[in-house]
N, C-alpha and C positions, 0 to 999 in steps of 0.2 A: 359644620365642624371642619376645620382645616386639617388635612391629613399631614402629619409630620414628615419631613424629608427623610428621616431615618427609616420610617415605615416604607416609604416609596422605594428607597434604594435597596433595602433588603428584599422587597418583593421582586424587583427587577433582577437582582442577583440570583434569586431562587429560580427565576424563570430561565435565565440565560446560562448559568453555570453547568447544569446537566448537559445542555446542548454543546457547549464548548468542550466539556470532557469527552463526549462522544466524538466530536470533531478532532480533538487531539489524538485519541486512540486511532481513529481512521487514518490520520496523516502519518502515524508511526508505521502502520502496516502497509499502506498503499501510497505510492508516490503520486503527487498531483501538483500542478503549477500553483504558484502563490496567488491567493485570491485578494481582492480588495477588501477593505474593512467592511464595506456594506455587504459584500458577498458572504463574508464570514459570519456577520450578524444574522443574515437571512438563513444561512445553513444552520446556525446554532438554534435559531427559533424553530426551524423545522424539526431538528433532532430533539429539541426539548418537548415539542408537541408529541412526538412519537414516544419519548420516554415517559411522559406523564400519562399518556393513554395506556401504556403497558402497566404503569404503576397503579392506575385506577382499577385495572382488571384484577390486580392482586390484592391491593389494600385500599381501604376507604378512609383511612385516617388523614387528618390535615397535617401537612408538614410544618406549617407555621400558623400559630394561633395568636391573634392579637386581642388584648384586653384593654378596655377603656374604663377608667374610674373617674367619675366626675367629682372634682374637688370643690368647685364653685361654678358660678355662672360663666366665669371667664377662664378658668383653669381646669385642665384635665390631665390625668396621669395615665400614661401609656406603658404597657408591658407586653412582652411576647414570650412564647415558649415554643420549642421545636420538638418534634417527634424524632428522636435520634434513630430509632429503628427504621422509620420511614426514609430519613435522609440516607442511611446506609443502604437500604434497599434501592433507592433511586440511583445512588452512585453505582451500585452493581449493575443495574439495568443499563445505565449510560455506558459503562465499560463494555458490557456484552453487546449492545447495539453497535458500538464503535468497532468491535472485533468482527461482527457479522458483516458490516458494511465494508470494512477493510478487506476481508476475505473475498467478498463478492467482487470488489473492484480488482483485486490482484488476479483472480482467476477468471474474471469477466463472466461469471456464471449467469447473472441476471440478463446481460446483453445476449448471451448465447441463447437463452430462452426466447428473448425478443426477436432475435434473428431467425430462430427456428419457426416462430409464428409469423415470420415475414412482416414484422412491425417496423423493422429498421435493418440497416446493413452496417451500422456503426458499432464500434466497441467502446468500452468505458475507459480505455487507456489513452494516454496523451500522445502517443506516437506509434507509427508502424514498427519502429525499432523494438518497443516494448512488446507489441503483439507477437513479433517473430520470436524474440527471446523467450517469452513465457509459453507460447503455444507450440513452437517448432523445435526448441532445443531441449535435449535430455543429456544429462551427464552419465557416463558409463559407471556401472556398479563394480564392486570388487570382484564379482564372479564373472561378469560378462560385459562386453561392449555392444551387445546386440541392440539394435534400434537406437543407440546413442547418436547424438548429433556432434559432428565436428565441423570446424570452419577453416577456411583458408583465407587469411587476411592479407590482401595485396597492399603493399605499402607504396608510397609515392616515389621512393627511391628505386623501385623495381623489384625489391625483395618480397618474398612471401613467407608467411608463418602458418604452420598447420597446428591445430590443437583443439582442445575442448573448452568452450566458454563456461568458466566457473563463476566469475563475478563480472558485473557489467554496470554501466552508469544508468540511472533512471532518467536523469535530465539529459535530453537530446539536443537542447538548444545550442550546445557547443560541439555536437557530434558524438559518435559512439566511442566511449572509453570502455575497453574490454580487457579482462585478464584471462589468459589461456593457460590451462594446466595440461600436463602430459604433452608439451608442445615441442615442435621441431621447426627448424628452418627448412623450408620446402624448396628444393632446387629444381631448375628447369628440366633436368633429365629424370626427375621423379625420385631422386635420392633425398634422404632426410638427415639433417644434422641435429641430434638431440639438444634441447635447451635444458640446462640443469633444473631440477625440481626446486621449488614448487611450480614455477612457470614464469610467464612474462606478462607485463602490463603494457598495453599499447594505447597511446594517446590518440585522440581524434585527429589532431593535426597531421599525423603520420599515415592515416588510412586513406586509401584510394577507393577500394570497395571490398566487400566481404562476401564470400561464397559459403553456402550452408549445404552440408551433406549428411546423409544417414549411414551409419555403420550397420549393415545387415549381417545376419548370422553367417551367410556364405562368404561375405567379405572378411569377417573376422577370422574365419578358418584359413582363408587364403592369404592373409596379410601378415607376412613374417616380421614386419616392422612395428606391429601393434605392441604397445607397452601397457600392461594393466596397471591399475592403481597400486601404489605402494602400501 
């Protein structure tokens, strides 16, 4: 009996779509370089496998049920029905898996465990820039700047800018684009000229290098130029 193309197409979609949904949620939450079409399909298949394993542990119902009614020796009538509750549950699982993977990649939690176990020295992020921004930078709170990170961005024209990195580019291929809040022009004699709120956006083409510092409690108490959040 020849399997109709509609049946084949629906079966393929049912296999791939949950994986693509997971992949889409993951890409929303965590930056990653563009994959080739083959890589996307492979990832979607892996995520679909995970989604269906989780689904089978919760529900045993078939998502898609095909029925074949023999009309004659040469003709058959095909019909199908879907379990809407199962489809909804599968969609929720796909979204939750995407959120979990996105969080793991953003905070590098799974690779921290792997590094702790000395299985690898790699991180899951695409650049050292992202590792530093995520792991080493902290924005000051309304109550205190203690342990917050500030940076001094040295520009190619010789000027320097002091401030706190609030927004930054994920894509490092064209260099670090960074937005500094509570920022000042940093003069050679140590004086600072305040930059009006909310801050300043610095393009990659203007940056020579970036220095990172921590504001400790004793530094905050002794720093008369410190300006808290508004």
